[in-house]
C-alpha positions in Angstrom: 133.1 29.3 -121.0 131.2 31.1 -123.5 128.0 33.1 -122.6 125.9 31.0 -125.0 126.9 27.8 -123.2 126.0 29.3 -119.8 122.7 30.4 -121.0 121.8 27.0 -122.4 122.9 25.2 -119.1 120.7 27.6 -117.1 117.8 27.1 -119.3 118.1 23.3 -119.0 118.2 23.6 -115.2 115.1 25.8 -115.2 113.3 23.1 -117.3 114.4 20.2 -115.1 113.6 21.9 -111.7 109.8 21.8 -112.0 109.9 18.1 -112.9 112.1 17.3 -109.9 109.8 19.3 -107.5 106.6 17.5 -108.9 108.3 14.0 -108.4 109.3 15.0 -104.9 105.7 16.1 -104.0 104.1 13.0 -105.5 106.4 10.7 -103.4 105.4 12.3 -100.2 101.6 11.9 -101.0 101.5 8.3 -102.3 104.3 5.9 -101.7 105.7 4.3 -104.9 104.3 1.1 -106.2 106.5 -1.8 -106.2 107.9 -3.1 -109.5 105.8 -5.8 -111.0 106.9 -9.3 -110.6 105.3 -12.8 -111.4 106.3 -13.9 -108.0 104.7 -11.0 -106.2 101.5 -11.5 -104.2 100.0 -9.0 -101.8 99.9 -9.9 -98.3 96.8 -10.1 -96.0 94.9 -6.9 -95.6 95.4 -5.0 -92.5 92.8 -5.4 -89.7 89.9 -3.1 -89.7 88.3 -1.9 -86.4 84.6 -1.0 -86.2 82.9 1.2 -83.6 80.1 -0.2 -81.5 77.4 1.9 -83.3 78.4 0.8 -86.9 75.8 -0.9 -88.9 78.3 -2.8 -91.1 78.4 -6.6 -90.9 81.5 -8.3 -89.7 84.2 -8.7 -92.2 84.0 -11.4 -94.7 87.4 -12.7 -93.7 86.3 -13.9 -90.3 85.8 -17.5 -90.5 82.5 -18.9 -89.6 82.5 -22.2 -87.9 79.7 -24.4 -88.9 78.9 -27.1 -86.5 77.3 -30.3 -87.7 74.5 -31.4 -85.5 73.1 -35.0 -85.7 69.3 -35.3 -85.7 68.1 -38.3 -83.9 66.0 -40.5 -86.1 62.8 -41.9 -84.6 62.2 -45.5 -85.3 59.0 -46.3 -87.1 57.2 -49.3 -86.0 55.6 -51.3 -88.9 52.6 -53.2 -87.7 52.4 -56.9 -88.7 50.4 -57.6 -91.9 46.6 -58.2 -91.2 45.1 -61.3 -92.8 41.6 -60.4 -94.3 39.3 -63.2 -94.3 37.0 -63.6 -97.3 33.5 -62.0 -96.8 30.7 -64.4 -95.9 27.9 -62.1 -96.9 25.6 -63.4 -99.6 26.1 -62.3 -103.3 24.4 -59.2 -104.4 20.9 -59.6 -105.9 21.7 -57.6 -109.0 22.2 -60.0 -111.9 24.7 -58.7 -114.5 23.1 -57.9 -117.8 24.2 -60.1 -120.6 25.1 -58.4 -123.9 23.7 -61.2 -126.0 21.1 -64.0 -125.5 19.8 -66.3 -128.1 17.1 -69.0 -128.1 15.9 -71.7 -130.4 12.6 -73.5 -131.0 14.1 -77.0 -130.5 12.3 -77.4 -127.1 9.0 -75.7 -127.5 7.2 -73.9 -124.8 3.9 -75.4 -123.6 1.3 -74.8 -126.1 -1.2 -73.6 -123.6 1.1 -70.7 -122.5 -0.6 -67.4 -123.3 1.3 -65.4 -126.0 2.1 -61.7 -125.2 3.7 -60.9 -128.5 3.9 -62.1 -132.1 6.7 -61.5 -134.4 8.1 -62.7 -137.7 11.6 -63.9 -138.5 13.7 -60.8 -139.1 11.5 -58.5 -137.1 13.2 -56.2 -134.5 10.7 -55.7 -131.7 11.0 -54.4 -128.0 9.3 -54.9 -124.6 8.7 -52.0 -122.2 8.7 -52.6 -118.4 7.8 -50.2 -115.7 10.5 -49.2 -113.2 14.2 -49.5 -113.7 16.6 -51.2 -114.1 15.3 -54.4 -115.7 17.9 -57.0 -116.7 17.3 -59.7 -119.2 18.4 -63.0 -117.6 17.3 -66.0 -119.8 15.2 -67.4 -122.6 13.5 -70.8 -122.6 14.4 -72.7 -124.7 18.0 -71.7 -125.4 19.3 -71.6 -129.0 19.3 -69.2 -131.9 15.7 -68.2 -132.3 15.8 -64.7 -130.6 18.7 -62.5 -130.1 19.0 -59.9 -127.4 20.1 -56.6 -128.7 20.3 -54.2 -125.7 18.3 -52.0 -123.3 17.3 -48.3 -123.5 16.2 -46.1 -120.7 12.9 -44.2 -120.9 11.0 -41.9 -118.7 9.3 -44.4 -116.3 10.9 -47.7 -117.2 13.2 -49.7 -119.5 12.7 -50.9 -123.2 14.5 -54.1 -124.0 15.1 -54.8 -127.7 15.2 -58.1 -129.4 15.4 -59.6 -133.0 13.5 -62.6 -134.0 15.4 -65.2 -136.0 13.6 -68.5 -136.1 9.8 -69.6 -135.7 8.9 -70.9 -132.4 7.4 -70.0 -129.0 9.8 -68.6 -126.4 9.6 -67.5 -122.8 11.7 -64.4 -122.1 12.7 -63.8 -118.4 13.5 -60.5 -116.7 14.6 -59.5 -113.2 14.4 -56.1 -111.6 18.1 -55.1 -110.7 17.7 -53.8 -107.1 19.3 -54.7 -103.8 16.1 -54.0 -101.8 14.3 -57.3 -101.1 10.9 -55.6 -100.9 11.3 -54.1 -104.4 12.7 -57.2 -105.9 10.6 -58.4 -109.0 10.8 -60.6 -112.0 8.8 -60.7 -115.2 8.1 -63.3 -117.8 7.0 -62.5 -121.4 5.9 -65.1 -124.0 6.9 -64.4 -127.6 5.8 -66.4 -130.6 7.7 -66.1 -133.9 5.5 -67.2 -136.8 5.5 -66.9 -140.5 4.4 -63.6 -142.2 1.0 -65.1 -143.3 0.2 -66.4 -139.9 1.4 -63.1 -138.3 -1.1 -61.1 -140.3 -3.9 -63.5 -139.3 -2.9 -63.4 -135.6 -2.8 -59.6 -135.6 -5.9 -59.1 -137.5 -7.8 -61.7 -135.6 -6.9 -60.3 -132.1 -5.2 -63.4 -130.9 -2.6 -61.4 -128.8 -3.4 -61.0 -125.2 -0.9 -58.3 -124.6 -3.5 -55.5 -124.4 -4.9 -57.2 -121.2 -1.7 -56.3 -119.5 -2.0 -52.6 -118.7 0.7 -50.7 -116.8 3.5 -53.3 -116.4 4.2 -54.0 -120.1 3.6 -52.2 -123.3 4.6 -54.2 -126.5 5.5 -52.8 -129.9 3.0 -55.1 -131.5 0.1 -53.4 -129.7 0.4 -50.7 -132.2 0.2 -53.3 -135.0 -2.8 -54.9 -133.5 -4.6 -51.5 -133.4 -3.8 -51.2 -137.1 -6.5 -53.8 -137.8 -9.2 -51.2 -136.7 -7.9 -48.2 -138.7 -10.8 -46.5 -140.4 -9.0 -44.2 -142.9 -5.7 -44.2 -144.8 -4.8 -41.1 -142.8 -5.0 -43.0 -139.6 -2.9 -45.8 -141.0 -0.3 -43.3 -142.4 0.1 -41.4 -139.1 0.3 -44.6 -136.9 2.9 -46.1 -139.3 5.1 -43.0 -139.1 4.8 -43.0 -135.4 5.9 -46.8 -135.1 8.4 -47.2 -137.8 11.3 -45.9 -135.8 10.7 -48.7 -133.4 9.5 -51.4 -135.7 11.2 -51.9 -139.1 8.2 -53.9 -140.4 5.7 -51.0 -139.7 5.4 -50.0 -143.4 5.1 -53.6 -144.5 2.2 -54.1 -142.0 0.4 -51.0 -143.2 0.7 -52.1 -146.8 -0.8 -55.4 -145.8 -3.7 -53.5 -144.2 -4.2 -51.5 -147.5 -4.2 -54.7 -149.4 -6.9 -56.3 -147.2 -8.9 -53.1 -147.0 -8.9 -51.8 -150.5 -9.2 -54.3 -153.3 -9.9 -51.4 -155.8 -7.3 -48.8 -155.9 -8.7 -46.2 -158.1 -8.5 -43.3 -155.7 -5.6 -41.1 -156.3 -5.2 -40.3 -152.5 -5.1 -44.0 -151.7 -2.6 -44.6 -154.5 -0.3 -41.8 -153.0 -0.2 -43.5 -149.7 0.7 -46.8 -151.1 3.4 -45.4 -153.4 5.0 -43.5 -150.4 4.7 -46.6 -148.1 6.4 -48.9 -150.8 9.1 -46.2 -151.1 9.7 -46.3 -147.4 9.7 -50.0 -147.3 12.3 -49.9 -150.1 10.2 -51.9 -152.4 8.7 -51.3 -155.9 5.1 -50.6 -155.9 2.9 -53.5 -157.1 1.8 -53.7 -160.7 -1.8 -53.0 -159.8 -0.8 -49.6 -158.3 1.4 -48.7 -161.3 -1.6 -49.5 -163.7 -4.0 -47.5 -161.7 -1.5 -44.6 -161.6 -1.2 -44.4 -165.4 -4.9 -44.6 -165.8 -5.6 -41.5 -163.8 -7.1 -38.5 -165.5 -5.2 -35.2 -166.0 -7.0 -33.7 -162.9 -6.4 -36.9 -160.8 -2.8 -36.8 -161.8 -2.5 -33.2 -160.3 -4.4 -34.3 -157.2 -2.1 -37.4 -156.8 1.2 -35.3 -157.1 -0.3 -32.8 -154.6 -0.8 -35.6 -152.1 2.7 -36.9 -152.8 4.0 -33.4 -151.8 1.9 -33.3 -148.7 3.0 -36.8 -147.5 6.6 -35.9 -148.2 6.4 -33.2 -145.5 6.3 -36.0 -143.0 9.6 -37.4 -144.0 13.2 -36.4 -143.1 15.3 -34.4 -145.5 17.0 -37.3 -147.2 13.9 -39.3 -147.6 11.9 -36.4 -148.9 14.5 -35.5 -151.6 14.8 -39.2 -152.6 11.0 -39.6 -152.8 10.4 -36.4 -155.0 13.3 -37.3 -157.2 11.8 -40.9 -157.7 8.4 -39.5 -158.6 9.8 -36.9 -161.0 11.8 -39.5 -162.8 9.0 -42.2 -162.8 6.0 -39.9 -163.8 7.8 -37.2 -166.0 4.7 -36.7 -168.1 2.1 -36.2 -165.3 0.1 -33.1 -165.1 1.3 -30.9 -162.2 4.8 -32.3 -162.1 6.0 -28.7 -161.8 5.0 -28.5 -158.2 7.4 -31.4 -157.3 10.2 -30.1 -159.4 10.0 -26.7 -157.6 9.8 -28.4 -154.2 12.8 -30.6 -155.0 14.8 -27.5 -156.0 13.9 -25.9 -152.7 15.1 -29.0 -150.8 18.4 -29.0 -152.7 18.9 -25.3 -151.9 18.4 -25.8 -148.2 21.5 -28.1 -148.0 23.8 -25.0 -148.5 26.4 -26.9 -150.5 27.9 -26.1 -154.0 27.0 -29.5 -155.2 23.3 -29.2 -154.2 23.3 -25.6 -155.3 24.0 -27.0 -158.9 21.2 -29.6 -158.5 18.8 -26.9 -157.4 19.7 -24.7 -160.4 19.2 -27.7 -162.7 15.7 -28.3 -161.2 14.8 -24.6 -161.7 16.2 -24.7 -165.2 14.0 -27.9 -166.0 10.9 -26.1 -164.7 11.7 -23.0 -166.9 12.3 -25.0 -169.9 9.5 -27.7 -169.7 6.8 -25.6 -168.0 6.8 -22.1 -169.3 3.1 -21.6 -168.1 3.8 -22.9 -164.7 2.7 -20.7 -161.6 6.1 -21.3 -160.3 7.9 -20.1 -163.4 8.8 -16.6 -162.1 10.1 -17.9 -158.7 12.1 -20.6 -160.4 13.6 -18.0 -162.7 14.6 -15.7 -159.8 16.0 -18.6 -157.8 18.2 -19.8 -160.6 19.7 -16.4 -161.3 20.3 -15.8 -157.6 22.1 -19.2 -157.2 24.3 -18.6 -160.3 25.1 -15.0 -159.3 26.0 -15.8 -155.6 27.3 -19.3 -155.6 28.1 -20.7 -159.0 29.6 -17.9 -161.1 31.5 -16.3 -158.3 35.2 -15.6 -159.3 
């Protein structure tokens, strides 16, 4: 054996000896794992013992036996059905309010019955009764002569609203809707629906007896009766504005009073009242008013337009703009028309809408062009430039 072979064999043993020793040591520390097999399943874990002072819970593997306990169910006794007998108490005293009642003049009310209220066909009137609630129950005779519209609550009572449809004399019955016998009450009001000519005679002649009833009833036509004693157009105008929200014929009644009171209508102030009342009544002014208007002098024309401007302040915005526009288009050559044009531009400008801003600018432009010597020229010029710069020419 050659020395080289011995040296190689000895080197190989020296190399394998550490590997063998390492394998030997590892086998003594941890037993070798069994070879993997698809049929291998580990057995149950070894039992674990715990000391008495340990805080660990019992092992999960310990079976917990749950016992099912049956809870006794108490029997619920259902009482037999109780038969409720119908109530034998009297019906309540409150009569339900009908939403609509109508009457006719086929069976006339006795002619000697005192009339509380006069109305014309088409008039919308109301009756006020103290306390509340008042319910409208019936009309005698029944038919289509008067229609019940509804009821509105006021501070100390109720106001019941009706519309007259056919001529005749009618008895309206009301009952106070309360369950207290000591406070139960009923009221009857007699309404006579007549033609317009007869109505004016009745009101002017003081035939109505309604003003003798003070406290319990206040009727709309009381205001119309007081119109027969108006002393000035100013009083007639103020009372008409006060009543026209409740009586659609208030403007027509005021115009009738002007016709009776003033046969000659040459005063510019009187003409302004009549023109505005005709406008509110949605009717054209009579020919006599138009003729007198165009016969006014230059100074009277200015006074007339100033009165129109003053009366327009009493109206709501839509009515005011419509009135001013109507006067401007009708009387475009009157002296002093620049005042109404400037006021109409102001009203349009208050609407704060692009469409109305254009109308306002057109009014100011008309004043600048047609009235170069107007006292409102500078203001109109400023307002027009302001509107165009801030609202119309904005990019």
